[in-house]
All heavy atoms as an XYZ file, in Angstrom:
730
protein
N      44.424     -0.427     13.247
C      43.439      0.507     12.724
C      43.192      1.566     13.789
O      42.910      1.258     14.929
C      42.165     -0.263     12.394
C      41.106      0.586     11.756
S      39.561     -0.305     11.474
C      39.866     -1.075      9.935
N      43.319      2.848     13.412
C      43.080      3.905     14.396
C      41.579      4.121     14.578
O      40.749      3.591     13.854
C      43.822      5.195     13.999
C      43.322      5.774     12.676
O      42.171      5.611     12.328
N      44.202      6.454     11.977
N      41.210      4.947     15.543
C      39.795      5.130     15.880
C      39.022      5.812     14.758
O      37.852      5.527     14.545
C      39.651      5.941     17.181
O      40.401      7.144     17.064
C      40.095      5.140     18.368
N      39.660      6.703     13.995
C      38.971      7.370     12.893
C      38.643      6.369     11.794
O      37.529      6.342     11.265
C      39.845      8.507     12.321
O      40.208      9.386     13.378
C      39.105      9.265     11.260
N      39.606      5.524     11.455
C      39.369      4.507     10.437
C      38.308      3.518     10.905
O      37.446      3.092     10.126
C      40.666      3.769     10.108
N      38.328      3.159     12.183
C      37.329      2.241     12.731
C      35.942      2.881     12.679
O      34.952      2.230     12.338
C      37.688      1.864     14.163
N      35.847      4.165     12.977
C      34.562      4.866     12.934
C      34.038      4.935     11.503
O      32.846      4.758     11.255
C      34.708      6.268     13.523
N      34.942      5.173     10.536
C      34.525      5.244      9.136
C      34.051      3.870      8.658
O      33.056      3.759      7.945
C      35.660      5.755      8.257
C      35.948      7.235      8.454
S      37.348      7.804      7.502
C      36.705      7.663      5.852
N      34.750      2.811      9.080
C      34.363      1.458      8.683
C      33.013      1.102      9.292
O      32.160      0.506      8.626
C      35.429      0.459      9.118
N      32.801      1.484     10.538
C      31.523      1.210     11.196
C      30.409      1.989     10.521
O      29.308      1.480     10.322
C      31.604      1.564     12.676
N      30.672      3.239     10.136
C      29.672      4.059      9.464
C      29.288      3.474      8.126
O      28.136      3.474      7.727
N      30.256      2.941      7.401
C      29.973      2.309      6.121
C      29.081      1.097      6.297
O      28.196      0.838      5.488
N      29.317      0.346      7.367
C      28.473     -0.812      7.656
C      27.054     -0.402      7.969
O      26.104     -1.050      7.541
N      26.902      0.691      8.685
C      25.565      1.185      9.011
C      24.839      1.641      7.749
O      23.635      1.399      7.610
C      25.647      2.333     10.018
C      26.049      1.894     11.410
C      26.214      3.047     12.370
O      25.742      4.162     12.056
O      26.810      2.834     13.427
N      25.569      2.283      6.837
C      24.954      2.732      5.587
C      24.527      1.530      4.744
O      23.459      1.545      4.138
C      25.915      3.625      4.809
C      26.114      4.987      5.442
C      27.169      5.807      4.731
O      27.705      5.353      3.698
O      27.461      6.916      5.225
N      25.351      0.497      4.722
C      24.993     -0.721      3.986
C      23.775     -1.386      4.607
O      22.876     -1.839      3.885
C      26.171     -1.693      3.970
C      27.310     -1.256      3.079
C      28.501     -2.196      3.169
O      28.376     -3.285      3.776
O      29.564     -1.845      2.646
N      23.755     -1.446      5.941
C      22.599     -2.021      6.632
C      21.337     -1.223      6.318
O      20.270     -1.794      6.079
C      22.819     -2.059      8.140
C      23.825     -3.117      8.566
O      24.140     -4.005      7.733
O      24.292     -3.059      9.716
N      21.461      0.108      6.322
C      20.318      0.974      6.024
C      19.831      0.722      4.596
O      18.634      0.634      4.359
C      20.704      2.442      6.207
C      19.567      3.411      5.985
C      18.479      3.292      7.027
O      18.717      2.903      8.161
N      17.259      3.618      6.637
N      20.759      0.599      3.652
C      20.393      0.347      2.258
C      19.689     -1.002      2.125
O      18.691     -1.127      1.405
C      21.628      0.403      1.365
N      20.197     -2.014      2.838
C      19.552     -3.328      2.805
C      18.153     -3.280      3.397
O      17.216     -3.871      2.867
C      20.398     -4.363      3.549
C      21.470     -4.968      2.672
C      22.132     -6.153      3.342
N      23.530     -5.795      3.449
C      24.255     -5.760      4.556
N      23.738     -6.117      5.697
N      25.506     -5.395      4.535
N      18.020     -2.560      4.506
C      16.707     -2.423      5.153
C      15.715     -1.719      4.229
O      14.555     -2.114      4.131
C      16.836     -1.659      6.471
C      17.583     -2.415      7.542
S      16.679     -3.842      8.121
C      15.431     -3.050      9.071
N      16.176     -0.690      3.532
C      15.310      0.026      2.598
C      14.901     -0.872      1.430
O      13.756     -0.832      0.980
C      15.984      1.298      2.105
C      16.067      2.382      3.161
C      16.850      3.611      2.732
O      17.246      3.689      1.548
O      17.064      4.490      3.581
N      15.823     -1.697      0.974
C      15.510     -2.624     -0.117
C      14.471     -3.651      0.336
O      13.515     -3.946     -0.393
C      16.776     -3.322     -0.602
N      14.638     -4.174      1.538
C      13.676     -5.139      2.076
C      12.316     -4.469      2.261
O      11.275     -5.036      1.898
C      14.185     -5.744      3.407
C      13.095     -6.522      4.119
C      15.394     -6.630      3.161
N      12.304     -3.254      2.790
C      11.047     -2.527      2.987
C      10.354     -2.284      1.653
O       9.133     -2.424      1.547
C      11.300     -1.201      3.713
N      11.116     -1.941      0.638
C      10.549     -1.731     -0.693
C       9.921     -3.003     -1.246
O       8.829     -2.973     -1.817
N      10.607     -4.124     -1.068
C      10.068     -5.410     -1.529
C       8.788     -5.765     -0.776
O       7.822     -6.261     -1.373
C      11.105     -6.515     -1.361
C      12.241     -6.439     -2.351
C      13.242     -7.552     -2.132
C      14.400     -7.422     -3.099
N      15.408     -8.462     -2.890
N       8.773     -5.518      0.532
C       7.577     -5.808      1.322
C       6.410     -4.918      0.896
O       5.268     -5.385      0.803
C       7.860     -5.632      2.817
C       8.779     -6.667      3.449
C       9.108     -6.285      4.886
C       8.161     -8.053      3.383
N       6.682     -3.645      0.624
C       5.628     -2.744      0.167
C       5.079     -3.187     -1.177
O       3.867     -3.165     -1.396
C       6.144     -1.311      0.088
C       6.347     -0.663      1.433
C       6.968      0.711      1.330
O       7.614      1.055      0.351
N       6.772      1.513      2.366
N       5.954     -3.612     -2.073
C       5.510     -4.095     -3.378
C       4.667     -5.351     -3.218
O       3.595     -5.470     -3.819
C       6.723     -4.386     -4.284
O       7.466     -3.181     -4.448
C       6.294     -4.908     -5.639
N       5.123     -6.272     -2.402
C       4.375     -7.507     -2.159
C       2.996     -7.204     -1.578
O       1.986     -7.749     -2.030
C       5.147     -8.413     -1.205
C       4.447     -9.747     -0.967
C       4.901    -10.429      0.276
N       4.488     -9.618      1.417
C       4.916     -9.817      2.653
N       5.795    -10.746      2.907
N       4.491     -9.067      3.644
N       2.943     -6.291     -0.595
C       1.669     -5.946      0.014
C       0.744     -5.242     -0.970
O      -0.467     -5.476     -0.968
C       1.884     -5.077      1.250
C       2.494     -5.843      2.411
O       2.467     -7.099      2.375
O       2.986     -5.201      3.350
N       1.289     -4.389     -1.824
C       0.473     -3.705     -2.829
C      -0.117     -4.708     -3.813
O      -1.297     -4.612     -4.179
C       1.308     -2.653     -3.564
N       0.670     -5.682     -4.225
C       0.179     -6.713     -5.145
C      -0.901     -7.560     -4.472
O      -1.939     -7.854     -5.074
C       1.333     -7.590     -5.666
C       2.225     -6.761     -6.600
C       0.824     -8.841     -6.367
C       3.536     -7.427     -6.958
N      -0.678     -7.929     -3.237
C      -1.683     -8.707     -2.502
C      -2.986     -7.922     -2.364
O      -4.075     -8.473     -2.536
C      -1.168     -9.077     -1.111
C      -0.198    -10.201     -1.107
C       0.215    -10.544      0.297
N       1.135    -11.655      0.300
C       1.742    -12.102      1.382
N       1.538    -11.527      2.544
N       2.565    -13.119      1.307
N      -2.875     -6.648     -2.056
C      -4.057     -5.808     -1.900
C      -4.801     -5.664     -3.223
O      -6.031     -5.770     -3.272
C      -3.646     -4.433     -1.371
C      -4.739     -3.540     -0.837
C      -5.562     -4.235      0.242
C      -4.123     -2.276     -0.281
N      -4.075     -5.438     -4.306
C      -4.674     -5.349     -5.634
C      -5.415     -6.642     -5.967
O      -6.554     -6.625     -6.434
C      -3.597     -5.063     -6.680
C      -4.112     -5.109     -8.086
C      -4.777     -4.018     -8.636
C      -3.956     -6.250     -8.864
C      -5.265     -4.066     -9.938
C      -4.441     -6.303    -10.154
C      -5.092     -5.209    -10.683
O      -5.584     -5.269    -11.957
N      -4.768     -7.777     -5.704
C      -5.395     -9.070     -5.980
C      -6.640     -9.279     -5.121
O      -7.661     -9.788     -5.593
C      -4.405    -10.216     -5.768
C      -3.368    -10.285     -6.854
O      -3.579     -9.833     -7.973
N      -2.223    -10.856     -6.535
N      -6.572     -8.875     -3.854
C      -7.722     -9.023     -2.962
C      -8.889     -8.178     -3.451
O     -10.032     -8.661     -3.509
C      -7.344     -8.633     -1.533
C      -8.508     -8.755     -0.597
C      -8.949     -9.882      0.026
C      -9.389     -7.704     -0.199
N     -10.048     -9.597      0.783
C     -10.338     -8.270      0.665
C      -9.459     -6.351     -0.495
C     -11.362     -7.523      1.249
C     -10.478     -5.605      0.084
C     -11.412     -6.189      0.937
N      -8.640     -6.919     -3.798
C      -9.704     -6.038     -4.279
C     -10.283     -6.575     -5.584
O     -11.505     -6.606     -5.766
C      -9.195     -4.583     -4.461
C     -10.219     -3.728     -5.186
C      -8.871     -3.974     -3.125
N      -9.431     -7.017     -6.477
C      -9.901     -7.579     -7.745
C     -10.808     -8.779     -7.498
O     -11.896     -8.885     -8.072
C      -8.726     -8.007     -8.619
O      -7.936     -6.910     -8.945
N     -10.368     -9.675     -6.648
C     -11.145    -10.868     -6.342
C     -12.469    -10.496     -5.670
O     -13.533    -11.011     -6.032
C     -10.345    -11.817     -5.448
C     -11.111    -13.012     -5.007
N     -11.405    -14.055     -5.846
C     -11.673    -13.312     -3.811
C     -12.105    -14.958     -5.188
N     -12.281    -14.531     -3.952
N     -12.390     -9.603     -4.693
C     -13.591     -9.205     -3.943
C     -14.618     -8.544     -4.859
O     -15.801     -8.911     -4.854
C     -13.197     -8.266     -2.810
C     -14.331     -7.690     -2.022
C     -15.041     -8.783     -1.229
N     -16.270     -8.297     -0.667
C     -16.415     -7.929      0.587
N     -15.399     -7.995      1.426
N     -17.582     -7.513      1.024
N     -14.198     -7.577     -5.652
C     -15.130     -6.875     -6.534
C     -15.665     -7.807     -7.617
O     -16.849     -7.763     -7.945
C     -14.473     -5.636     -7.137
S     -14.117     -4.347     -5.904
N     -14.826     -8.663     -8.156
C     -15.278     -9.629     -9.162
C     -16.314    -10.566     -8.556
O     -17.383    -10.800     -9.138
C     -14.097    -10.411     -9.718
C     -14.466    -11.380    -10.801
C     -14.521    -10.964    -12.125
C     -14.764    -12.699    -10.506
C     -14.871    -11.848    -13.139
C     -15.115    -13.591    -11.510
C     -15.167    -13.160    -12.824
N     -16.021    -11.099     -7.389
C     -16.943    -12.043     -6.738
C     -18.276    -11.393     -6.403
O     -19.330    -12.027     -6.526
C     -16.315    -12.593     -5.458
O     -15.180    -13.344     -5.747
N     -18.232    -10.144     -5.967
C     -19.457     -9.441     -5.586
C     -20.278     -8.988     -6.789
O     -21.497     -8.895     -6.701
C     -19.134     -8.212     -4.731
C     -18.676     -8.573     -3.332
O     -18.730     -9.766     -2.964
O     -18.244     -7.656     -2.606
N     -19.628     -8.690     -7.901
C     -20.305     -7.996     -8.994
C     -20.580     -8.827    -10.239
O     -21.573     -8.594    -10.923
C     -19.488     -6.763     -9.403
S     -19.299     -5.560     -8.068
N     -19.719     -9.740    -10.569
C     -19.861    -10.465    -11.833
C     -20.731    -11.697    -11.601
O     -20.395    -12.572    -10.805
C     -18.491    -10.855    -12.414
C     -18.648    -11.640    -13.701
C     -17.669     -9.592    -12.655
N     -21.852    -11.723    -12.310
C     -22.818    -12.800    -12.104
C     -23.048    -13.640    -13.354
O     -23.574    -14.737    -13.269
C     -24.169    -12.224    -11.656
O     -24.631    -11.297    -12.634
C     -24.031    -11.520    -10.310
N     -22.688    -13.115    -14.497
C     -22.961    -13.815    -15.751
C     -21.655    -14.117    -16.472
O     -20.797    -13.245    -16.611
C     -23.840    -12.946    -16.655
O     -23.988    -13.565    -17.903
N     -21.527    -15.355    -16.916
C     -20.319    -15.745    -17.634
C     -20.636    -16.108    -19.085
O     -19.931    -16.875    -19.716
C     -19.648    -16.921    -16.925
C     -19.160    -16.561    -15.556
C     -19.927    -16.848    -14.439
C     -17.955    -15.912    -15.379
C     -19.492    -16.512    -13.169
C     -17.507    -15.564    -14.122
C     -18.282    -15.862    -13.007
N     -21.715    -15.533    -19.606
C     -22.152    -15.833    -20.966
C     -21.615    -14.850    -21.996
O     -21.824    -15.040    -23.181
C     -23.687    -15.864    -21.035
C     -24.269    -16.935    -20.154
C     -24.976    -16.607    -19.011
C     -24.085    -18.281    -20.452
C     -25.498    -17.588    -18.192
C     -24.607    -19.273    -19.629
C     -25.315    -18.920    -18.506
O     -25.823    -19.889    -17.698
N     -20.955    -13.791    -21.547
C     -20.421    -12.773    -22.450
C     -18.936    -12.565    -22.164
O     -18.459    -12.867    -21.083
C     -21.137    -11.427    -22.219
C     -22.610    -11.449    -22.482
C     -23.235    -10.077    -22.213
N     -23.011     -9.559    -20.865
C     -23.801     -9.817    -19.824
N     -24.848    -10.585    -19.955
N     -23.548     -9.297    -18.652
N     -18.265    -11.995    -23.155
C     -16.837    -11.668    -22.960
C     -16.660    -10.365    -22.197
O     -15.610    -10.119    -21.624
C     -16.141    -11.531    -24.311
C     -15.923    -12.832    -25.015
C     -15.212    -12.574    -26.328
N     -14.941    -13.814    -26.995
C     -13.730    -14.306    -27.196
N     -12.685    -13.625    -26.810
N     -13.572    -15.457    -27.799
N     -17.671     -9.502    -22.227
C     -17.582     -8.198    -21.563
C     -18.565     -8.143    -20.402
O     -19.501     -8.944    -20.322
C     -17.903     -7.055    -22.551
O     -19.234     -7.237    -23.037
C     -16.918     -7.042    -23.702
N     -18.335     -7.185    -19.525
C     -19.253     -7.003    -18.406
C     -20.541     -6.363    -18.877
O     -20.538     -5.518    -19.778
C     -18.616     -6.094    -17.350
C     -17.362     -6.607    -16.653
C     -16.817     -5.541    -15.718
C     -17.650     -7.882    -15.903
N     -21.642     -6.730    -18.223
C     -22.903     -6.045    -18.460
C     -22.871     -4.688    -17.784
O     -21.979     -4.382    -16.970
N     -23.831     -3.848    -18.090
C     -23.888     -2.489    -17.525
C     -23.935     -2.525    -15.996
O     -23.194     -1.809    -15.328
C     -25.113     -1.753    -18.087
C     -25.338     -0.384    -17.517
C     -24.355      0.623    -18.070
C     -24.787      2.023    -17.654
N     -23.706      2.747    -17.039
N     -24.794     -3.376    -15.427
C     -24.905     -3.465    -13.964
C     -23.604     -3.975    -13.349
O     -23.173     -3.483    -12.310
C     -26.070     -4.363    -13.567
C     -27.419     -3.735    -13.784
C     -28.518     -4.656    -13.293
C     -29.879     -4.023    -13.529
N     -30.965     -4.884    -13.047
N     -23.003     -4.965    -13.986
C     -21.746     -5.507    -13.470
C     -20.648     -4.444    -13.501
O     -19.897     -4.278    -12.528
C     -21.313     -6.719    -14.289
C     -22.220     -7.924    -14.122
C     -21.913     -9.032    -15.085
O     -21.438     -8.744    -16.217
O     -22.144    -10.203    -14.729
N     -20.566     -3.723    -14.605
C     -19.546     -2.677    -14.736
C     -19.743     -1.586    -13.687
O     -18.782     -1.155    -13.043
C     -19.598     -2.083    -16.136
C     -18.453     -1.140    -16.424
C     -18.437     -0.667    -17.862
O     -18.905     -1.395    -18.758
O     -17.931      0.447    -18.071
N     -20.994     -1.158    -13.496
C     -21.278     -0.143    -12.474
C     -20.928     -0.645    -11.082
O     -20.382      0.093    -10.257
C     -22.748      0.275    -12.531
C     -23.098      1.062    -13.781
O     -22.167      1.563    -14.461
O     -24.307      1.190    -14.082
N     -21.232     -1.909    -10.824
C     -20.917     -2.508     -9.527
C     -19.405     -2.529     -9.285
O     -18.933     -2.172     -8.204
C     -21.497     -3.914     -9.453
S     -21.182     -4.781     -7.898
N     -18.647     -2.954    -10.285
C     -17.186     -3.005    -10.152
C     -16.627     -1.609     -9.914
O     -15.783     -1.400     -9.035
C     -16.534     -3.672    -11.385
C     -15.026     -3.493    -11.372
C     -16.883     -5.150    -11.439
N     -17.101     -0.627    -10.680
C     -16.636      0.751    -10.483
C     -16.939      1.237     -9.070
O     -16.101      1.857     -8.417
C     -17.272      1.687    -11.500
C     -16.727      1.546    -12.887
C     -17.384      2.579    -13.822
N     -17.168      2.262    -15.203
C     -16.074      2.590    -15.878
N     -15.111      3.237    -15.286
N     -15.952      2.244    -17.153
N     -18.140      0.955     -8.596
C     -18.533      1.367     -7.252
C     -17.687      0.669     -6.191
O     -17.227      1.287     -5.226
C     -20.007      1.053     -7.028
O     -20.395      1.356     -5.717
N     -17.462     -0.615     -6.375
C     -16.656     -1.396     -5.436
C     -15.236     -0.837     -5.334
O     -14.724     -0.602     -4.237
C     -16.630     -2.855     -5.892
S     -15.687     -3.971     -4.836
N     -14.608     -0.602     -6.471
C     -13.242     -0.086     -6.483
C     -13.207      1.338     -5.920
O     -12.304      1.694     -5.154
C     -12.654     -0.144     -7.908
C     -11.322      0.582     -7.989
C     -12.488     -1.597     -8.347
N     -14.203      2.135     -6.253
C     -14.265      3.508     -5.751
C     -14.369      3.525     -4.223
O     -13.685      4.303     -3.554
C     -15.461      4.228     -6.375
O     -15.541      5.546     -5.918
N     -15.208      2.663     -3.681
C     -15.339      2.569     -2.218
C     -14.015      2.173     -1.583
O     -13.615      2.715     -0.557
C     -16.423      1.566     -1.842
C     -17.814      2.053     -2.076
C     -18.818      0.960     -1.719
C     -20.228      1.369     -2.073
N     -21.195      0.293     -1.765
N     -13.341      1.201     -2.200
C     -12.057      0.761     -1.674
C     -11.046      1.906     -1.671
O     -10.321      2.109     -0.705
C     -11.515     -0.422     -2.474
C     -10.083     -0.702     -2.166
C      -9.731     -1.331     -0.987
C      -9.085     -0.297     -3.026
C      -8.399     -1.556     -0.681
C      -7.762     -0.523     -2.731
C      -7.417     -1.156     -1.552
N     -10.999      2.661     -2.778
C     -10.056      3.779     -2.868
C     -10.361      4.851     -1.833
O      -9.443      5.407     -1.213
C     -10.057      4.372     -4.275
C      -9.455      3.483     -5.363
C      -9.659      4.114     -6.736
C      -7.989      3.225     -5.103
N     -11.637      5.149     -1.623
C     -12.016      6.125     -0.595
C     -11.612      5.644      0.794
O     -11.082      6.405      1.598
C     -13.512      6.406     -0.645
C     -13.996      7.246     -1.811
C     -15.520      7.268     -1.865
C     -13.448      8.665     -1.695
N     -11.857      4.374      1.066
C     -11.476      3.803      2.352
C      -9.965      3.841      2.542
O      -9.469      4.210      3.612
C     -11.977      2.363      2.473
C     -11.532      1.606      3.730
C     -12.146      2.241      4.964
C     -11.914      0.147      3.628
N      -9.227      3.495      1.500
C      -7.763      3.512      1.582
C      -7.240      4.916      1.843
O      -6.344      5.111      2.670
C      -7.154      2.973      0.287
O      -7.469      1.626      0.124
N      -7.800      5.891      1.146
C      -7.370      7.284      1.328
C      -7.670      7.769      2.741
O      -6.830      8.403      3.383
C      -8.057      8.198      0.320
O      -7.680      7.867     -0.979
N      -8.873      7.470      3.218
C      -9.246      7.889      4.572
C      -8.369      7.211      5.622
O      -7.929      7.847      6.585
C     -10.719      7.583      4.829
N      -8.093      5.923      5.414
C      -7.239      5.195      6.363
C      -5.820      5.754      6.361
O      -5.229      5.956      7.424
C      -7.190      3.709      6.005
O      -8.451      3.133      6.121
N      -5.280      6.026      5.178
C      -3.926      6.577      5.083
C      -3.857      7.941      5.755
O      -2.897      8.233      6.482
C      -3.498      6.677      3.625
N      -4.873      8.766      5.547
C      -4.896     10.092      6.178
C      -4.970      9.960      7.695
O      -4.305     10.698      8.423
C      -6.070     10.909      5.651
N      -5.760      9.021      8.169
C      -5.891      8.820      9.613
C      -4.573      8.322     10.207
O      -4.143      8.795     11.255
C      -7.018      7.828      9.903
C      -7.302      7.659     11.362
C      -7.764      8.956     11.990
N      -8.062      8.744     13.388
C      -8.135      9.707     14.266
N      -7.987     10.958     13.898
N      -8.389      9.440     15.520
N      -3.932      7.363      9.562
C      -2.647      6.881     10.072
C      -1.598      7.986     10.050
O      -0.784      8.092     10.969
C      -2.162      5.665      9.276
C      -2.860      4.395      9.643
C      -3.528      3.659      8.683
C      -2.847      3.921     10.949
C      -4.178      2.480      9.018
C      -3.496      2.748     11.300
C      -4.167      2.026     10.325
N      -1.613      8.806      9.020
C      -0.671      9.930      8.953
C      -0.926     10.886     10.111
O       0.017     11.398     10.724
C      -0.801     10.647      7.614
N      -2.185     11.127     10.408
C      -2.522     12.007     11.532
C      -2.056     11.403     12.857
O      -1.529     12.113     13.713
C      -4.027     12.260     11.579
C      -4.457     13.004     12.807
N      -4.148     14.336     13.000
C      -5.166     12.607     13.897
C      -4.646     14.717     14.171
N      -5.261     13.690     14.726
N      -2.240     10.093     13.013
C      -1.797      9.444     14.253
C      -0.281      9.492     14.386
O       0.241      9.597     15.492
C      -2.290      7.999     14.287
C      -3.808      7.830     14.429
C      -4.191      6.363     14.283
C      -4.296      8.385     15.756
N       0.415      9.419     13.259
C       1.878      9.478     13.283
C       2.368     10.891     13.563
O       3.427     11.079     14.147
C       2.448      8.981     11.962
N       1.585     11.907     13.142
C       1.961     13.306     13.339
C       0.754     14.071     13.886
O       0.028     14.710     13.129
C       2.425     13.918     12.014
C       2.888     15.362     12.167
O       3.116     15.810     13.313
O       3.010     16.056     11.137
N       0.530     14.006     15.201
C      -0.657     14.629     15.792
C      -0.704     16.161     15.611
O      -1.754     16.752     15.771
C      -0.563     14.283     17.275
C       0.431     13.197     17.380
C       1.316     13.295     16.180
N       0.398     16.774     15.236
C       0.388     18.233     15.071
C      -0.315     18.652     13.789
O      -0.643     19.818     13.614
C       1.822     18.773     15.074
O       2.525     18.289     13.939
N      -0.561     17.680     12.861
C      -1.267     18.019     11.624
C      -2.723     18.327     11.945
O      -3.295     17.788     12.870
C      -1.164     16.893     10.591
O      -1.872     15.762     11.056
N      -3.314     19.200     11.146
C      -4.679     19.643     11.416
C      -5.702     18.918     10.539
O      -6.793     19.414     10.310
C      -4.770     21.151     11.176
N      -5.370     17.740     10.044
C      -6.277     17.022      9.144
C      -7.527     16.542      9.862
O      -8.598     16.477      9.283
C      -5.553     15.841      8.507
N      -7.402     16.204     11.146
C      -8.527     15.698     11.910
C      -8.643     16.487     13.202
O      -7.646     16.834     13.816
C      -8.331     14.228     12.276
C      -8.404     13.309     11.090
C      -7.251     12.965     10.405
C      -9.604     12.792     10.684
C      -7.309     12.108      9.325
C      -9.668     11.943      9.599
C      -8.527     11.599      8.911
N      -9.843     16.732     13.606
C     -10.091     17.346     14.912
C     -10.793     16.325     15.771
O     -11.949     15.988     15.532
C     -10.950     18.606     14.760
C     -10.237     19.731     14.042
O      -8.991     19.784     14.152
O     -10.907     20.532     13.367
N     -10.053     15.778     16.755
C     -10.654     14.769     17.646
C     -11.427     15.431     18.759
O     -11.190     16.460     19.228
C      -9.559     13.866     18.240
C      -8.957     12.968     17.179
O      -9.689     12.590     16.245
O      -7.763     12.653     17.292
């Protein structure tokens, strides 16, 4: 095998490795998203739902769940923006 063929074979292996790594990363992101969804659901349900005598949520319970999820979404957005800023300090999203 000449050096050009060896380089092409090595490059193909790197591309396959990269594709595998991306697939694993995608699976991990999906798993983490599901875990986070389950955690938020459990947390908001535990904090807000107090009565098990009806099939639907009461007004206070529904408002509590909405508030709980809204707070979580705001926190997630702020955290993501902060991590993005830390990864790219040249962005002007935050002034330290």
